[in-house]
C-alpha positions in Angstrom: -43.6 -10.4 2.2 -45.2 -9.5 6.4 -43.5 -6.8 8.3 -41.2 -7.7 10.4 -42.2 -6.4 14.6 -38.2 -6.9 15.5 -35.9 -3.5 15.5 -33.7 -6.0 13.4 -33.3 -5.4 9.5 -35.4 -8.6 7.4 -32.9 -11.1 6.5 -33.2 -9.3 2.8 -31.9 -6.6 3.2 -29.2 -8.0 5.9 -28.3 -10.2 2.1 -27.9 -7.3 0.2 -25.7 -5.3 2.4 -23.4 -8.2 3.3 -23.2 -8.9 -0.6 -21.9 -5.3 -1.5 -20.1 -4.6 1.1 -18.1 -7.7 0.6 -17.7 -6.8 -2.6 -16.5 -3.6 -1.7 -13.9 -4.5 0.0 -13.1 -7.6 -2.1 -12.0 -5.8 -5.1 -9.8 -3.2 -3.4 -7.0 -5.5 -2.9 -7.7 -7.4 -6.0 -7.8 -4.6 -8.5 -4.4 -3.1 -6.7 -2.8 -6.5 -6.8 -3.6 -6.4 -10.6 -2.0 -3.5 -11.7 0.9 -3.3 -8.6 3.3 -5.1 -11.5 2.5 -2.2 -13.7 3.1 0.6 -11.5 6.6 0.0 -9.8 5.5 -2.0 -6.9 5.6 1.3 -5.0 3.5 2.0 -2.0 2.4 5.1 -4.3 -0.1 2.2 -5.9 -2.2 1.4 -3.0 -2.6 5.1 -2.2 -3.5 6.3 -5.1 -6.4 3.1 -5.3 -7.6 4.0 -2.2 -7.9 7.4 -3.2 -10.3 6.4 -6.5 -12.2 4.1 -3.6 -12.6 6.8 -1.5 -13.5 9.7 -3.5 -15.8 6.7 -5.5 -17.4 6.0 -2.2 -18.6 9.9 -1.5 -19.9 10.4 -5.6 -21.7 7.3 -4.6 -22.8 8.8 -1.1 -23.7 12.0 -2.9 -26.1 9.8 -5.3 -28.3 8.1 -2.3 -28.3 11.3 -1.1 -29.7 13.6 -4.1 -32.0 11.0 -4.8 -33.7 9.6 -1.3 -34.0 13.5 -0.8 -35.4 14.9 -4.7 -37.4 11.6 -6.1 -39.9 9.5 -5.5 -39.2 5.6 -4.1 -40.3 4.3 -7.8 -37.9 6.9 -9.5 -35.1 5.7 -7.1 -35.3 1.9 -7.8 -36.1 2.6 -11.9 -32.6 4.9 -12.0 -30.5 2.3 -9.7 -32.3 -0.9 -11.8 -30.9 0.9 -14.8 -27.4 1.2 -13.2 -27.3 -2.1 -12.0 -27.4 -3.8 -15.5 -25.5 -1.3 -17.3 -22.5 -2.2 -14.5 -23.5 -5.4 -15.2 -22.6 -5.6 -19.0 -18.9 -3.8 -17.6 -17.8 -6.8 -16.4 -15.6 -8.4 -15.6 -13.7 -6.4 -13.4 -10.1 -7.5 -15.2 -8.5 -4.2 -16.5 -7.2 -4.0 -19.8 -3.5 -4.3 -20.7 -3.6 -1.3 -22.7 -3.1 0.6 -19.3 0.1 -0.4 -18.6 2.2 3.0 -18.2 4.9 3.3 -21.0 6.9 5.3 -18.5 6.9 8.9 -19.8 3.3 9.6 -17.8 2.5 10.5 -14.2 1.5 7.4 -13.0 -1.8 8.6 -10.7 -3.4 10.0 -13.8 -3.0 6.6 -15.0 -3.9 4.6 -12.3 -7.2 6.3 -11.8 -8.3 6.2 -15.4 -7.5 2.6 -15.7 -10.1 1.9 -12.3 -12.3 4.6 -13.7 -12.5 2.1 -17.1 -12.7 -1.2 -15.6 -14.3 -1.4 -12.7 -15.8 2.4 -12.0 -19.5 2.1 -12.7 -19.3 -1.5 -10.4 -17.8 0.3 -7.6 -19.7 3.0 -8.0 -23.5 1.3 -7.8 -22.1 -1.2 -4.8 -20.5 2.5 -3.2 -24.3 4.3 -2.7 -25.8 0.9 -1.5 -25.4 1.0 2.4 -27.2 4.6 2.4 -29.5 4.0 -0.4 -30.5 -0.1 1.9 -30.6 1.9 4.7 -33.3 5.0 3.5 -35.6 1.9 1.3 -35.3 0.1 5.0 -37.4 3.0 6.3 -39.8 2.8 4.4 -40.5 -1.2 4.0 -39.5 -1.8 8.0 -39.9 1.3 9.7 -39.2 -0.6 12.8 -36.0 -1.7 12.1 -33.0 0.7 13.2 -31.3 1.6 10.1 -27.9 2.5 11.5 -27.6 -1.6 12.5 -27.9 -1.9 8.9 -24.8 0.0 8.7 -23.1 -1.7 11.3 -23.9 -4.6 9.6 -22.4 -3.6 5.7 -19.6 -2.9 7.8 -19.1 -6.6 8.6 -19.6 -7.7 5.6 -16.3 -5.2 4.4 -14.2 -7.0 6.9 -15.3 -10.6 6.2 -14.4 -9.3 2.4 -11.0 -7.9 3.4 -9.9 -11.0 5.9 -10.5 -13.8 3.3 -8.7 -12.1 0.7 -5.2 -12.6 2.0 -5.8 -16.1 4.2 -8.5 -17.6 1.3 -8.7 -15.8 -2.4 -5.4 -14.7 -3.2 -3.2 -18.2 -1.6 -6.0 -20.6 -3.6 -7.1 -18.4 -6.9 -5.1 -16.5 -9.6 -6.1 -12.8 -10.0 -8.5 -14.1 -13.3 -10.4 -16.4 -11.5 -10.9 -13.8 -8.2 -12.1 -11.5 -11.3 -14.9 -13.8 -12.3 -15.7 -14.8 -8.5 -16.5 -11.1 -8.2 -18.5 -10.4 -11.2 -21.2 -13.6 -9.8 -21.2 -12.1 -6.5 -22.2 -8.6 -8.4 -24.9 -10.7 -10.5 -26.3 -11.9 -6.9 -26.1 -8.7 -5.2 -27.9 -6.9 -8.1 -30.9 -9.2 -7.7 -30.9 -8.7 -3.9 -30.7 -5.0 -4.3 -33.6 -4.6 -6.8 -35.5 -7.2 -4.6 -35.1 -4.9 -1.4 -36.1 -1.7 -3.6 -39.2 -3.5 -5.1 -40.3 -3.9 -1.0 -39.4 0.1 -0.4 -41.6 0.7 -3.7 -44.7 -1.2 -2.1 -44.3 0.5 1.1 -43.8 3.6 -0.4 -48.0 5.1 0.1 -47.0 4.9 3.9 -48.1 8.5 4.4 -45.8 9.0 8.2 -42.4 8.8 8.0 -41.7 6.7 11.3 -38.7 8.8 11.8 -40.3 11.9 12.1 -39.4 14.3 14.7 -39.6 17.7 16.6 -35.2 17.4 17.2 -34.2 20.1 15.1 -31.9 19.7 12.5 -28.2 19.2 12.6 -26.1 22.3 12.4 -23.1 23.2 10.6 -21.1 22.3 13.3 -22.5 19.2 13.5 -21.8 18.5 10.2 -18.3 19.8 10.3 -17.7 17.3 13.2 -18.7 14.6 11.4 -15.9 15.8 8.4 -13.6 16.8 10.5 -13.2 13.0 12.5 -13.8 11.8 9.1 -10.6 13.0 7.9 -8.6 12.3 11.2 -9.5 8.4 10.4 -8.6 8.5 7.1 -5.6 10.0 7.3 -4.5 7.7 9.6 -5.5 4.7 7.9 -3.7 5.6 5.0 -0.5 6.8 6.9 0.0 4.2 8.6 -0.4 2.1 5.9 2.6 3.6 4.1 4.4 3.5 6.6 4.0 -0.2 7.1 4.3 -0.9 3.1 7.4 1.2 3.2 9.0 -0.6 6.0 7.9 -4.4 5.5 6.6 -4.7 1.3 3.8 -4.3 -0.7 1.7 -7.1 -0.5 -2.3 -7.0 -0.1 -1.8 -8.4 3.1 -1.1 -5.7 4.3 -2.9 -3.3 2.9 -6.0 -5.5 4.3 -4.7 -5.0 8.1 -5.1 -1.5 8.4 -8.2 -1.0 6.6 -9.5 -4.6 8.9 -8.7 -2.7 11.5 -10.5 0.7 10.3 -13.4 -1.0 9.5 -13.6 -3.2 12.9 -14.2 0.0 14.9 -17.0 0.8 12.5 -18.7 -2.3 13.4 -18.1 -1.6 17.0 -19.1 1.8 17.7 -22.2 1.5 15.4 -23.5 -1.7 16.9 -23.5 -0.5 20.5 -21.9 2.3 22.7 -20.9 0.0 25.2 -17.9 -0.9 23.2 -16.5 2.7 23.0 -15.7 3.4 26.8 -14.9 7.2 26.2 -12.5 7.6 28.9 -10.7 5.1 28.2 -10.1 5.2 24.7 -9.0 9.2 25.2 -6.3 8.1 27.7 -5.2 5.3 25.1 -5.1 8.1 22.3 -2.5 10.0 24.8 -0.4 6.2 25.1 0.2 5.9 21.4 0.9 9.6 20.5 3.9 8.3 22.8 4.9 5.1 21.8 4.4 6.3 17.8 6.9 9.0 18.3 9.5 6.8 20.3 9.0 4.1 17.2 9.6 7.5 14.6 12.8 8.2 17.2 14.1 5.2 16.7 13.7 4.0 13.2 13.5 0.5 11.2 15.8 -0.5 14.3 13.2 -2.2 15.9 11.9 -6.1 15.4 9.1 -5.8 12.7 6.6 -7.1 15.1 7.2 -4.0 17.4 7.3 -1.4 14.6 3.4 -3.2 13.0 2.3 -4.0 16.7 2.7 -0.1 17.2 1.8 1.5 14.4 -1.3 -1.4 14.2 -2.2 -0.5 17.6 -2.0 3.7 17.3 -4.7 2.8 14.1 -6.9 1.1 16.2 -7.5 3.7 18.7 -7.5 6.6 16.9 -10.0 4.8 14.9 -11.7 4.1 17.8 -12.0 7.4 19.0 -13.1 9.3 16.1 -15.6 6.9 14.6 -16.7 6.6 18.7 -17.4 10.2 18.4 -18.8 10.0 15.2 -21.7 7.4 16.6 -22.1 9.9 19.4 -22.6 12.5 17.1 -24.9 10.4 15.0 -28.3 12.2 13.7 -32.0 11.0 13.5 -32.1 8.7 10.9 -34.4 11.2 9.2 -30.7 12.8 8.2 -28.9 9.7 7.7 -27.7 10.2 4.0 -26.4 13.7 5.2 -24.2 12.2 7.9 -22.9 9.5 5.9 -22.3 11.7 3.1 -20.1 13.8 5.2 -18.0 11.0 6.7 -17.3 10.0 3.1 -16.2 13.2 2.1 -14.3 13.2 5.0 -12.5 10.0 3.7 -11.9 11.2 0.5 -10.3 14.3 1.7 -7.8 12.5 4.0 -7.1 10.3 0.8 -6.4 13.9 -1.4 -4.5 14.9 1.2 -2.2 11.6 1.9 -1.7 10.5 -1.8 -2.2 14.5 -3.4 -0.8 16.8 -1.5 1.7 15.5 1.1 4.4 14.5 -1.2 3.9 18.1 -3.0 4.2 20.0 0.3 6.6 17.7 2.6 10.2 16.0 1.3 9.3 13.3 3.8 6.7 11.4 5.1 4.5 13.5 7.4 0.9 12.3 7.3 1.4 9.6 10.6 2.6 12.5 12.8 0.3 15.3 11.4 -2.7 12.5 11.6 -1.8 11.8 15.1 -1.9 15.3 16.2 -4.8 16.3 13.8 -6.4 13.5 15.8 -5.6 14.0 19.1 -7.3 17.9 19.1 -10.2 17.2 16.5 -11.2 15.2 19.6 -10.4 17.7 22.3 -12.6 19.7 19.7 -15.5 17.7 20.4 -14.4 17.3 24.3 -14.3 20.9 25.3 -18.2 21.7 24.2 -19.1 18.5 26.4 -20.3 19.2 29.5 -20.2 15.9 31.0 -16.4 15.4 30.2 -13.6 16.2 32.3 -12.1 18.1 29.8 -15.0 20.7 29.1 -14.4 24.3 28.0 -10.6 23.9 28.1 -10.2 22.5 31.7 -8.3 21.2 33.2 -5.1 23.2 32.1 -3.1 20.6 32.6 -4.5 17.9 30.1 -4.8 20.5 27.0 -0.8 21.4 28.0 0.0 17.6 27.5 -1.6 17.4 24.9 0.6 20.4 23.2 3.7 18.8 23.9 3.1 15.5 22.6 2.4 16.8 19.8 5.1 19.1 19.5 7.4 15.6 20.5 5.7 13.7 17.7 6.2 17.0 14.9 10.1 16.9 16.7 10.1 13.5 15.2 9.9 14.7 11.4 12.9 16.4 12.2 14.5 14.0 14.2 14.3 11.4 11.7 18.1 11.6 10.9 21.3 13.1 12.7 23.3 13.4 9.5 24.2 16.5 7.3 21.2 15.6 4.9 22.3 17.1 1.4 19.4 16.1 -1.0 16.2 15.1 -0.2 13.7 13.8 -3.0 9.7 12.6 -2.7 7.6 11.4 -5.4 5.5 8.7 -6.0 7.9 6.2 -5.6 8.7 7.2 -2.2 11.3 9.7 0.1 15.2 9.6 -1.0 17.0 11.4 0.8 21.0 11.5 0.4 23.0 12.0 3.6 26.3 12.6 4.9 27.6 10.7 7.4 31.0 10.7 9.5 31.8 14.0 8.0 34.5 15.5 11.1 36.1 12.0 10.2 37.6 12.5 6.8 39.4 9.2 6.3 36.0 7.5 7.0 33.4 10.1 5.3 30.7 8.7 3.5 27.4 9.7 1.7 24.3 7.4 1.6 21.6 6.9 -0.7 18.3 6.6 2.5 14.8 5.3 0.3 12.4 5.4 2.9 14.8 3.6 5.6 16.9 1.4 3.7 20.1 2.8 2.9 20.1 2.1 -1.5 23.8 2.9 -1.9 27.2 4.7 0.1 30.4 6.4 -0.9 33.5 7.3 0.7 33.9 10.7 0.0 38.0 11.1 0.1 39.5 10.4 -3.5 41.4 7.5 -2.5 38.6 5.6 -1.3 35.7 6.8 -3.3 36.1 4.0 -6.1 35.9 1.4 -3.7 32.8 -0.3 -4.5 30.6 -0.4 -0.9 27.5 -1.8 0.8 26.2 -5.0 -1.3 28.7 -4.9 -3.7 32.5 -5.6 -2.4 34.6 -8.0 -4.1 33.7 -10.6 -2.8 30.1 -10.4 -3.2 28.2 -13.0 -5.7 27.8 -10.6 -8.3 31.4 -9.1 -8.3 32.5 -12.6 -8.1 30.0 -13.2 -11.4 31.1 -9.7 -13.4 34.9 -11.2 -13.0 34.1 -14.6 -13.7 32.2 -13.8 -16.8 32.9 -16.2 -20.0 33.9 -12.5 -22.3 36.6 -10.9 -20.5 36.4 -8.0 -22.7 33.5 -6.6 -24.6 31.1 -7.6 -22.1 27.4 -6.5 -21.9 25.5 -6.3 -18.7 22.3 -5.4 -17.8 21.6 -3.9 -14.0 17.5 -3.6 -12.8 17.8 -1.1 -10.2 20.2 1.4 -10.3 21.2 2.6 -6.3 24.0 5.0 -6.8 25.5 3.4 -9.6 28.0 1.1 -7.1 28.5 -1.4 -9.7 29.9 0.7 -12.3 33.2 0.3 -10.4 33.6 -3.0 -12.1 33.2 -1.3 -15.6 36.0 -1.0 -18.5 36.5 0.7 -21.3 35.2 -2.3 -23.5 32.4 -3.0 -21.5 28.6 -1.6 -22.3 26.0 -1.2 -18.5 22.7 -0.6 -19.0 20.5 0.5 -16.2 16.9 0.1 -16.0 15.6 2.2 -13.2 12.1 3.4 -12.4 12.3 6.3 -10.8 14.1 9.4 -12.5 14.5 10.7 -9.0 17.0 8.3 -8.7 19.0 8.7 -11.3 19.6 12.7 -11.0 21.0 12.1 -7.3 23.3 9.5 -8.1 24.5 11.2 -11.2 24.2 15.0 -8.9 25.8 13.5 -5.7 27.9 10.6 -6.1 31.2 9.9 -8.8 30.6 6.2 -9.2 29.1 6.6 -12.7 31.2 9.8 -13.7 34.4 7.1 -12.8 33.3 4.6 -14.3 35.2 3.6 -17.9 32.3 2.0 -19.4 30.0 3.0 -21.7 26.6 3.5 -19.7 23.0 3.5 -21.1 20.1 4.7 -19.0 16.5 3.2 -19.1 13.6 5.0 -17.3 11.0 3.0 -16.7 9.6 -0.2 -14.9 12.3 -2.8 -15.7 10.1 -5.5 -16.4 7.8 -3.6 -18.9 11.1 -2.2 -20.7 12.7 -5.5 -21.0 9.3 -7.0 -22.8 9.3 -3.6 -25.5 12.9 -4.5 -27.0 14.6 -6.3 -28.4 17.2 -9.0 -27.2 19.9 -7.3 -25.1 22.5 -10.6 -25.8 23.6 -9.5 -21.7 26.7 -11.4 -20.7 25.4 -10.6 -17.1 21.2 -9.9 -15.6 21.9 -7.9 -12.4 18.2 -8.0 -10.8 19.2 -5.7 -7.6 15.5 -4.4 -7.0 15.1 -6.6 -3.9 17.2 -5.4 -0.8 14.4 -2.8 0.1 11.6 -4.3 2.3 9.2 -3.2 0.2 9.9 -5.5 -2.9 8.5 -5.8 -6.5 6.9 -9.0 -6.9 6.6 -8.4 -10.3 10.5 -9.1 -11.0 10.2 -13.0 -9.8 7.9 -14.6 -11.6 7.3 -17.2 -14.0 6.5 -14.6 -17.2 9.1 -12.6 -15.7 12.0 -14.4 -16.1 10.8 -15.7 -19.6 11.6 -12.2 -20.4 15.0 -12.1 -18.6 15.9 -15.4 -20.5 15.2 -14.0 -23.6 17.8 -11.4 -23.1 20.4 -13.2 -21.8 23.2 -15.1 -24.2 23.5 -18.4 -23.8 26.3 -18.6 -21.8 25.4 -15.6 -19.5 24.6 -15.5 -16.0 21.6 -13.9 -13.8 22.6 -12.3 -10.5 20.1 -11.4 -8.2 20.2 -9.7 -4.7 17.7 -11.3 -2.0 19.2 -9.7 0.9 16.3 -8.7 2.8 15.5 -8.4 6.6 12.0 -9.6 6.6 11.8 -11.8 3.4 13.1 -15.3 2.1 13.6 -15.3 -1.0 16.2 -18.3 -2.0 12.8 -21.1 -2.2 11.4 -18.4 -4.7 14.3 -17.9 -6.8 15.1 -21.8 -6.2 11.5 -22.8 -7.8 12.0 -20.7 -10.6 15.4 -21.4 -11.4 14.0 -25.2 -11.7 11.2 -24.3 -13.6 13.5 -22.8 -16.1 16.1 -25.7 -15.9 18.8 -23.5 -14.9 21.4 -24.6 -12.0 21.5 -21.9 -9.2 24.2 -21.2 -6.5 23.6 -19.2 -3.2 26.9 -16.7 -2.6 27.5 -14.7 0.9 29.7 -12.3 1.5 30.7 -11.2 4.8 30.4 -7.5 7.0 33.5 -5.6 6.4 33.1 -2.3 8.2 36.3 -0.7 7.3 35.7 -1.2 4.1 31.7 0.2 4.6 30.3 -3.8 3.3 27.5 -5.2 4.1 26.7 -9.2 4.6 25.4 -9.6 0.9 23.3 -12.4 -0.4 23.3 -13.5 -4.2 21.8 -16.2 -6.0 23.3 -16.9 -9.3 22.0 -18.5 -11.9 23.3 -19.9 -15.3 23.5 -22.4 -17.6 27.0 -22.5 -18.5 29.5 -25.5 -16.8 32.0 -23.6 -17.7 31.0 -20.8 -15.3 30.4 -22.9 -12.0 34.0 -24.6 -12.6 35.8 -21.4 -12.1 37.8 -21.2 -8.8 36.4 -18.0 -7.0 32.6 -19.4 -8.1 33.6 -22.9 -7.1 34.9 -21.8 -4.2 32.3 -19.2 -3.1 29.3 -21.3 -3.4 29.9 -24.4 -1.7 27.6 -26.8 -2.2 24.7 -24.6 -2.9 24.7 -25.5 -6.3 23.3 -28.9 -5.2 20.4 -27.5 -3.2 16.7 -28.0 -4.2 13.6 -26.0 -3.7 11.8 -27.1 -0.5 8.4 -29.5 -1.8 6.5 -26.1 -0.5 7.9 -23.3 -2.0 5.9 -21.5 -4.0 5.7 -20.9 -7.9 5.1 -17.5 -8.3 3.7 -16.4 -11.7 1.9 -12.7 -13.0 -1.6 -14.3 -11.9 0.0 -15.8 -8.6 2.1 -14.9 -5.2 1.8 -15.0 -1.5 4.5 -12.7 0.5 2.9 -14.5 3.2 4.9 -17.6 2.4 8.5 -16.0 2.5 7.9 -13.9 5.8 10.8 -15.1 7.4 
């Protein structure tokens, strides 16, 4: 093949880079969705996955840097060919069910181990591909600019990400997606080896087209490469955690932040014109202010406003960090060390957000710190820039404004609540706080359990009122009606998926047995230490720690008279509890005349069509009961779906009156049937 005279990379290198980068960013949401149901459907699953992928990206870049620096072209191609063959032998990438947790081990450790065994080697090979191909391009086509190939790789990554929630997730099951990805890996392997062969053929070239007398990058340069990458990575993960906590843990909301992150890399490495420094530095000051206001305001803002501010902040921060990185890029002779420093920074950001932050901070603090670090790091870059207005710390007002804005942003961490905080807990499953409300009004004083920004239970403090059922569990709620109108008035056995503060224990009698399934051990601890619903209850109580579905799957039939699914009031819902396979498990644990009560109150998701579709699939009648707000009793408007095959249950006066004609409602024709292989929350967003 003749050498192109264009500065653009040849089509063969373009194909190899596009396919590999497409696969790199398709596998992330794919494999994460595979394992999300196994670990409680929390934002921590995605953070752990991102930590794994960023760490492996660093290792891939380190391998590429080492091989290019110390090995001949022939050895590089030979070793890479062996890695490709061995990686292909590990396909398909679907994780083994043996990795499902049993409730006793560390979730992060198990996730990292499972990812290593299922996708580790293929991803490692793909991760090394971008710097390796750019180095091979230097040999095979000296006139081409390798940094344009890096921009092209991010285009492939962006296409891979955006196509997942809109094409692959809605149209393919998880297993089909895994097979499609494996076929793509085969195409990548062939194209990569062809490019390696071209580089090997051209390796006899005696001169380096990028030879220069320009000095090598200094340690300060490398420190800036690393620091700017840390800031961008921290912002990516912190904002992803924030929106997943406030909205839902779904691939769609993983994809958007990562897509914005990649888009900034595409723009700044394509051409300098995409990064007008002055405009973006000013925009950075604006987004710091906007995010501060949103954090002070809390989840009371409309969802689109929250998403717009957070995603806008991510785009601006990444444009600034990556724009400055592009301005600092070295001569192509040093491109692998440049990419290695960037990958190291990305991995360090992942370690900071996923591992260190939960140990150091009791609440989410990464977003505030990421914004402050981003602003300070960029100003540090500009400090030595003689051509910029902030050179050498001048003017003083600009630096003062940054300090004041940073202090305001950090103040939002302490100002997230105006209530007394009785207890705080943070672990893999999120942030829990116990707050005291109305402490100066003894008649209305109460304590609340807050997960992220969602209240999961409240209890009056006064002895006269502390046994009152509050929040979504008042006397007129669907679950209370189901408990009162159970087929058996005594010796009831009830299961509860999700403990909260144990409010439903109020309805227990001495002959009842209430069995609670709770994935977060801190929820159980706080419910027992800070609230009295459980200790005041007359019912016998059993507690099972672990993911409810996995625990029920492993247990023999519990013969429940009532099974309550109360894991969906938060905006971050565990989708795996609402699949056809999950309901088959529930059916095994329910008596023939039993009832399933599902709490579907949710700010942003309409779960009723999903429940009705599942009920029709199981041939179970379903009705919806809505109870009204009662501020005096501290009760919210509550939406409950009841399912039962017991005709006499529906005929009881309280149930028939409360449900109206909803028993006759059918699922809309477009209602999705969720399975373990297929679910898509875009269909149920309000």
